[in-house]
C-alpha positions as CSV (number, residue, x, y, z in Angstrom):
1,X,-40.1,9.7,-26.2
2,X,-40.8,7.2,-29.6
3,X,-38.1,4.7,-30.4
4,X,-36.9,3.4,-34.1
5,X,-38.9,0.3,-35.3
6,X,-37.0,-2.5,-34.9
7,X,-38.3,-4.7,-37.2
8,X,-41.0,-4.1,-39.7
9,X,-43.7,-6.9,-40.9
10,X,-46.3,-4.8,-41.4
11,X,-46.3,-1.6,-43.3
12,X,-48.7,1.6,-42.3
13,X,-50.9,0.7,-44.5
14,X,-52.1,-2.5,-42.2
15,X,-55.2,-3.4,-42.0
16,X,-56.7,-2.6,-38.6
17,X,-58.9,-5.4,-36.4
18,X,-61.2,-2.8,-35.2
19,X,-64.8,-2.3,-36.0
20,X,-64.8,-1.0,-39.4
21,X,-66.1,2.8,-40.3
22,X,-68.3,3.9,-42.7
23,X,-66.8,5.3,-45.7
24,X,-68.0,8.6,-45.9
25,X,-66.6,9.2,-42.3
26,X,-63.0,8.4,-43.2
27,X,-60.8,11.2,-44.3
28,X,-58.2,11.8,-47.5
29,X,-54.9,10.4,-46.3
30,X,-52.2,13.6,-46.5
31,X,-50.0,13.2,-49.4
32,X,-46.7,15.0,-50.6
33,X,-43.5,14.6,-48.5
34,X,-43.0,12.7,-45.5
35,X,-42.1,15.5,-43.9
36,X,-45.1,17.5,-45.2
37,X,-47.0,13.8,-44.1
38,X,-46.1,14.2,-40.8
39,X,-46.6,18.0,-40.9
40,X,-50.1,17.2,-41.4
41,X,-50.2,15.0,-38.8
42,X,-48.7,16.7,-36.1
43,X,-51.0,19.9,-36.7
44,X,-53.7,19.1,-34.5
45,X,-52.1,17.4,-31.6
46,X,-50.0,20.1,-31.6
47,X,-53.1,22.7,-30.9
48,X,-54.9,20.2,-28.5
49,X,-51.8,20.1,-26.7
50,X,-51.6,24.4,-26.7
51,X,-55.2,24.8,-25.8
52,X,-55.0,21.9,-22.9
53,X,-51.7,23.7,-21.5
54,X,-53.2,27.4,-21.4
55,X,-56.9,26.4,-20.0
56,X,-55.4,23.9,-17.4
57,X,-53.1,26.6,-16.3
58,X,-55.5,28.9,-17.1
59,X,-58.1,27.8,-14.2
60,X,-55.4,26.7,-12.2
61,X,-54.3,30.4,-11.7
62,X,-57.5,31.6,-11.3
63,X,-58.9,29.3,-8.3
64,X,-54.9,29.5,-6.5
65,X,-56.1,31.4,-3.0
66,X,-53.9,34.4,-2.6
67,X,-50.9,34.3,0.0
68,X,-50.9,30.2,-0.7
69,X,-48.3,28.1,-2.9
70,X,-47.5,29.4,-6.2
71,X,-48.5,28.0,-9.6
72,X,-44.9,26.2,-9.8
73,X,-45.6,25.1,-6.3
74,X,-49.1,23.4,-7.3
75,X,-47.8,21.7,-10.0
76,X,-44.9,19.9,-7.9
77,X,-47.7,18.8,-5.8
78,X,-48.1,15.6,-4.0
79,X,-45.8,13.0,-6.0
80,X,-43.9,15.4,-8.2
81,X,-41.8,16.5,-4.8
82,X,-41.0,12.9,-4.2
83,X,-39.9,12.0,-8.1
84,X,-38.1,15.3,-7.6
85,X,-36.0,14.2,-4.2
86,X,-35.4,10.5,-5.8
87,X,-33.9,12.5,-9.2
88,X,-31.7,14.5,-7.0
89,X,-30.7,12.6,-4.0
90,X,-31.4,8.3,-5.3
91,X,-33.8,6.3,-3.6
92,X,-33.6,5.0,0.0
93,X,-31.0,2.5,1.4
94,X,-33.6,0.3,2.6
95,X,-37.1,0.2,4.3
96,X,-38.0,3.2,6.6
97,X,-39.0,2.9,10.3
98,X,-41.5,5.1,12.3
99,X,-40.3,5.5,16.4
100,X,-42.2,2.4,17.4
101,X,-40.3,0.1,14.4
102,X,-42.9,0.2,12.0
103,X,-42.4,0.4,8.1
104,X,-43.1,3.8,7.1
105,X,-43.7,5.0,3.5
106,X,-40.7,6.1,1.1
107,X,-39.7,6.6,-2.0
108,X,-39.1,3.1,-2.9
109,X,-42.7,2.8,-4.3
110,X,-42.4,5.5,-7.0
111,X,-40.9,3.6,-10.4
112,X,-37.6,4.9,-11.6
113,X,-37.8,5.9,-14.8
114,X,-39.3,9.6,-15.0
115,X,-37.2,10.7,-12.1
116,X,-34.4,9.1,-14.0
117,X,-35.3,11.4,-16.9
118,X,-35.0,14.2,-14.5
119,X,-31.8,13.5,-13.9
120,X,-31.3,13.3,-17.3
121,X,-32.7,16.7,-18.4
122,X,-31.3,18.6,-15.4
123,X,-27.7,19.2,-16.8
124,X,-28.3,20.1,-20.2
125,X,-31.0,21.9,-19.6
126,X,-29.2,23.9,-16.6
127,X,-32.6,24.3,-15.1
128,X,-33.5,23.2,-11.6
129,X,-34.9,19.7,-10.4
130,X,-38.1,21.1,-10.2
131,X,-38.3,22.9,-13.7
132,X,-36.6,19.7,-15.4
133,X,-39.0,17.1,-14.2
134,X,-42.2,19.3,-15.6
135,X,-39.7,19.5,-19.1
136,X,-40.2,15.7,-19.0
137,X,-43.5,15.7,-18.5
138,X,-44.3,18.2,-21.3
139,X,-42.3,16.7,-23.8
140,X,-44.1,12.9,-22.6
141,X,-47.5,14.5,-23.0
142,X,-46.6,15.7,-26.5
143,X,-45.0,12.5,-27.6
144,X,-48.4,10.4,-25.8
145,X,-50.7,12.9,-28.0
146,X,-48.7,12.2,-31.2
147,X,-48.8,8.2,-30.4
148,X,-52.6,7.9,-29.4
149,X,-53.6,10.2,-32.2
150,X,-52.0,7.9,-34.6
151,X,-52.4,5.0,-33.0
152,X,-56.5,6.4,-33.1
153,X,-56.2,7.1,-36.4
154,X,-55.4,4.0,-37.7
155,X,-57.7,2.1,-35.6
156,X,-61.0,4.4,-36.5
157,X,-60.9,8.0,-38.6
158,X,-58.7,10.9,-38.5
159,X,-61.6,12.7,-36.9
160,X,-62.4,10.4,-34.1
161,X,-58.9,10.4,-33.4
162,X,-59.0,13.9,-32.9
163,X,-62.1,14.2,-30.9
164,X,-60.1,11.2,-28.6
165,X,-57.0,13.4,-27.9
166,X,-59.2,16.7,-27.0
167,X,-61.0,14.3,-24.5
168,X,-57.9,13.1,-23.1
169,X,-55.8,15.6,-22.5
170,X,-58.8,18.4,-21.8
171,X,-62.2,16.6,-20.8
172,X,-61.2,14.0,-18.2
173,X,-61.8,15.0,-14.9
174,X,-57.8,15.0,-13.5
175,X,-56.0,15.1,-16.9
176,X,-54.2,18.3,-15.2
177,X,-51.7,15.5,-13.7
178,X,-50.6,15.2,-17.4
179,X,-49.1,18.5,-17.3
180,X,-47.8,18.5,-13.5
181,X,-44.3,16.6,-12.1
182,X,-46.2,13.3,-12.5
183,X,-45.2,10.2,-14.2
184,X,-49.0,9.9,-16.0
185,X,-47.8,11.6,-19.4
186,X,-44.4,9.6,-19.9
187,X,-46.5,6.2,-18.8
188,X,-49.0,6.8,-21.7
189,X,-46.6,8.3,-24.2
190,X,-44.8,5.0,-23.7
191,X,-48.0,2.3,-23.3
192,X,-49.7,4.3,-26.4
193,X,-46.0,3.2,-28.5
194,X,-46.5,-0.1,-27.3
195,X,-49.9,0.0,-28.4
196,X,-48.8,1.6,-32.2
197,X,-46.4,-0.6,-32.5
198,X,-48.1,-4.1,-31.9
199,X,-50.2,-2.8,-34.4
200,X,-48.2,-2.3,-37.1
201,X,-46.2,-5.9,-35.7
202,X,-43.4,-4.0,-35.0
203,X,-42.9,-6.3,-31.9
204,X,-39.3,-5.6,-31.0
205,X,-40.3,-2.3,-31.1
206,X,-43.4,-3.1,-29.0
207,X,-41.4,-4.8,-26.2
208,X,-38.8,-2.3,-25.8
209,X,-41.9,0.4,-25.4
210,X,-44.0,-2.4,-22.6
211,X,-40.4,-2.6,-20.8
212,X,-39.9,1.1,-20.3
213,X,-43.4,1.4,-19.3
214,X,-43.5,-1.5,-16.4
215,X,-40.3,1.0,-15.2
216,X,-42.6,4.0,-15.0
217,X,-45.8,2.7,-13.0
218,X,-46.8,-0.4,-11.5
219,X,-50.0,-0.1,-14.3
220,X,-47.2,-0.9,-16.6
221,X,-48.7,-4.5,-16.5
222,X,-51.5,-3.6,-18.7
223,X,-49.2,-2.5,-22.0
224,X,-47.7,-5.7,-21.4
225,X,-51.0,-8.0,-21.0
226,X,-51.9,-5.9,-24.1
227,X,-48.7,-6.7,-26.3
228,X,-49.2,-10.3,-25.3
229,X,-53.1,-10.2,-26.3
230,X,-51.7,-8.6,-29.5
231,X,-48.8,-11.2,-30.4
232,X,-50.8,-13.8,-29.5
233,X,-54.0,-13.0,-32.0
234,X,-51.3,-12.6,-34.8
235,X,-49.8,-15.8,-34.1
236,X,-53.1,-17.8,-34.1
237,X,-54.1,-15.6,-37.3
238,X,-50.8,-17.1,-38.7
239,X,-50.9,-20.5,-37.9
240,X,-47.3,-20.4,-37.5
241,X,-44.7,-19.9,-34.5
242,X,-42.9,-16.4,-35.2
243,X,-40.0,-15.7,-33.0
244,X,-40.4,-12.1,-33.0
245,X,-44.2,-11.5,-32.0
246,X,-42.4,-14.2,-28.6
247,X,-39.2,-12.3,-28.1
248,X,-41.6,-8.8,-27.9
249,X,-43.7,-10.3,-25.3
250,X,-40.6,-11.7,-23.0
251,X,-39.0,-8.1,-23.8
252,X,-41.9,-6.5,-22.7
253,X,-42.5,-8.4,-19.2
254,X,-39.1,-7.4,-18.0
255,X,-39.6,-4.3,-16.4
256,X,-41.8,-4.0,-13.7
257,X,-40.3,-7.6,-12.6
258,X,-36.8,-5.8,-12.6
259,X,-37.6,-2.8,-10.2
260,X,-39.5,-5.1,-8.0
261,X,-36.1,-7.5,-7.9
262,X,-34.0,-4.5,-7.5
263,X,-35.9,-3.3,-4.6
264,X,-36.5,-6.8,-2.7
265,X,-32.1,-6.7,-3.1
266,X,-32.0,-3.3,-2.0
267,X,-34.1,-4.0,1.1
268,X,-33.1,-7.3,1.8
269,X,-36.2,-9.1,1.5
270,X,-38.5,-10.7,-0.9
271,X,-41.4,-8.4,-1.5
272,X,-40.3,-5.7,-0.1
273,X,-41.9,-3.3,-2.5
274,X,-45.2,-4.8,-1.6
275,X,-44.6,-3.8,1.5
276,X,-43.6,-0.3,1.2
277,X,-46.7,0.5,-0.7
278,X,-48.9,-1.5,2.6
279,X,-47.5,1.0,4.9
280,X,-48.8,4.0,2.2
281,X,-52.0,2.6,2.4
282,X,-52.4,0.5,-0.9
283,X,-52.8,-2.7,-0.9
284,X,-54.6,-5.4,-3.2
285,X,-57.8,-6.2,-1.7
286,X,-59.8,-7.5,-4.9
287,X,-62.5,-4.4,-4.7
288,X,-63.5,-4.8,-1.3
289,X,-62.7,-1.0,-0.2
290,X,-63.7,0.6,-3.6
291,X,-67.3,-1.7,-3.1
292,X,-67.5,-0.3,0.3
293,X,-66.4,3.8,-0.4
294,X,-69.3,3.3,-3.4
295,X,-71.8,2.0,-1.0
296,X,-71.3,4.7,1.7
297,X,-70.9,7.6,-1.0
298,X,-74.0,6.8,-2.6
299,X,-75.9,6.1,0.6
300,X,-74.6,8.6,3.4
301,X,-72.2,10.6,1.6
302,X,-72.6,14.2,2.4
303,X,-69.1,15.4,0.8
304,X,-69.5,16.5,-3.1
305,X,-66.4,15.5,-4.3
306,X,-66.8,12.1,-2.5
307,X,-70.2,11.9,-4.0
308,X,-69.1,12.8,-7.6
309,X,-65.3,10.8,-7.8
310,X,-68.4,7.9,-7.0
311,X,-70.2,8.9,-9.8
312,X,-67.3,9.4,-12.1
313,X,-65.9,6.0,-11.2
314,X,-69.3,4.4,-11.8
315,X,-69.5,6.3,-15.5
316,X,-66.2,5.2,-16.3
317,X,-67.1,1.8,-15.5
318,X,-70.2,1.9,-17.7
319,X,-68.5,3.4,-20.8
320,X,-66.0,0.3,-20.2
321,X,-68.7,-2.0,-20.3
322,X,-70.1,-0.4,-23.4
323,X,-66.8,-0.1,-25.2
324,X,-66.5,-4.1,-24.4
325,X,-70.0,-4.6,-26.9
326,X,-68.3,-2.9,-29.8
327,X,-65.5,-5.1,-30.9
328,X,-62.7,-2.7,-30.0
329,X,-59.2,-3.9,-31.1
330,X,-58.6,-6.9,-27.9
331,X,-55.6,-5.3,-26.8
332,X,-56.5,-2.0,-26.2
333,X,-59.7,-3.1,-24.1
334,X,-57.6,-5.4,-23.0
335,X,-55.3,-2.5,-21.9
336,X,-58.2,-0.2,-20.7
337,X,-59.0,-3.0,-18.5
338,X,-56.5,-4.1,-16.4
339,X,-55.7,-0.1,-15.8
340,X,-59.1,0.1,-14.2
341,X,-59.3,-3.2,-12.5
342,X,-55.8,-2.4,-10.9
343,X,-56.8,1.6,-10.3
344,X,-60.4,-0.2,-8.8
345,X,-59.0,-3.2,-7.0
346,X,-56.3,-1.6,-4.4
347,X,-57.3,-0.1,-1.2
348,X,-56.0,3.7,-1.8
349,X,-57.5,6.5,-1.5
350,X,-60.8,7.3,-3.5
351,X,-59.8,10.9,-4.4
352,X,-56.4,9.2,-6.3
353,X,-58.5,6.7,-8.4
354,X,-59.9,9.5,-11.4
355,X,-56.0,10.2,-11.4
356,X,-55.1,6.6,-12.0
357,X,-57.6,5.9,-15.0
358,X,-56.0,9.1,-17.0
359,X,-54.2,7.0,-19.1
360,X,-56.6,3.6,-19.4
361,X,-58.0,5.5,-23.0
362,X,-60.5,2.7,-23.7
363,X,-63.7,4.8,-22.3
364,X,-63.0,7.8,-24.2
365,X,-63.6,5.8,-27.8
366,X,-67.4,5.9,-27.8
367,X,-67.6,9.7,-27.1
368,X,-64.6,10.1,-29.6
369,X,-66.7,8.2,-32.4
370,X,-69.9,10.2,-31.1
371,X,-68.3,13.6,-31.5
372,X,-66.5,12.9,-34.6
373,X,-70.3,11.8,-36.4
374,X,-72.2,14.8,-34.5
375,X,-73.3,17.8,-36.7
376,X,-70.2,20.5,-35.9
377,X,-72.4,23.2,-33.8
378,X,-73.5,20.1,-31.4
379,X,-69.7,18.7,-31.3
380,X,-68.2,22.5,-30.5
381,X,-70.8,23.3,-27.6
382,X,-70.0,19.4,-26.1
383,X,-66.0,19.6,-26.8
384,X,-66.1,23.0,-25.1
385,X,-68.3,22.0,-22.4
386,X,-66.6,18.7,-21.3
387,X,-63.2,20.5,-21.8
388,X,-64.0,23.5,-19.6
389,X,-65.1,21.0,-16.4
390,X,-62.4,19.0,-17.0
391,X,-60.1,21.5,-16.7
392,X,-61.6,23.2,-14.0
393,X,-62.3,19.6,-11.7
394,X,-58.7,19.3,-11.7
395,X,-57.8,22.7,-10.6
396,X,-59.8,22.7,-8.3
397,X,-58.7,19.1,-6.7
398,X,-55.8,20.6,-6.7
399,X,-56.4,24.2,-5.3
400,X,-59.4,23.3,-3.0
401,X,-59.4,19.8,-2.1
402,X,-56.6,19.3,0.9
403,X,-55.8,15.8,0.1
404,X,-53.2,14.2,-2.5
405,X,-54.2,13.9,-6.0
């Protein structure tokens, strides 16, 4: 999932604009050959991935009721089926209509990069479409963890980075989506790659990755916005116009609009993608439905899932507000804030919102930093409890909860 760097305006030792970390918390960098350093950097990522995958799958298997859909079906549920359909059969030729002539939500709502990769992996591996989708999501998750770990190591410390990917892969409710036939892991890999390239001032690479992020999910606009902020800060500090940052921003802004224009052309009308989204029950309402949901859930809500999702969303907001006061690297803050605004400002299913927020990253930073500074025993207890809860919550939502995630 990592593209070769197209430009090198800063070395790996570029000073991070993030909040400085106390010297006693910094770990000594690895020494030796490049392969040895790469292995040293990858070790915590591979371990976290393996533990997260085993824990997620084990709890999911434990909660699957007898006689119902099996593990493979659960991992390919809901949106996963849509991506597999697109990979196998392509997109519909236009709108789909109900018997009374109303537009029906169809697969044009789903962005193309994830199904394109499924289509590429399918003949190479000889796996079925469903198996190819799982392979793409797993490889993407590994790439995402590597990119996030590297980014947080550069911005904070290696220990904070390791705590961060543990929270990301296990402790977040609905982090199970990273291991399903969903596009969240691919989106995160590309978005984190964008942020990492921007932090290294590899502007053209960042632009390509941001554009690919925009072809993965509509929230790709968050990566493009983060790249624009990083480039603007760089140009402001340099006090001179440079073509690479500007070109990176332009390239990074092409992905999402390109797909929306393609859907408009295919359906024969401007705004076709938004019409399909409305048919799915999703439209921009400036957070009105979210506020109504919060008010109803916290006053008269009688379902624990409804109430728990409301509490989780409020916690996301509170921690993000805390991050704003900590001097977080502005592009990372903008990236997470835009994802949160997009998730909460639309009228979609409330129980899908925790999944939409799992790639946001920014609200994990205070918790990761606190765990990194904690004593070993409290840290181990905190990580274990958080990981068990996060993995259980996702498995419960996928097996007991009867609606889409």
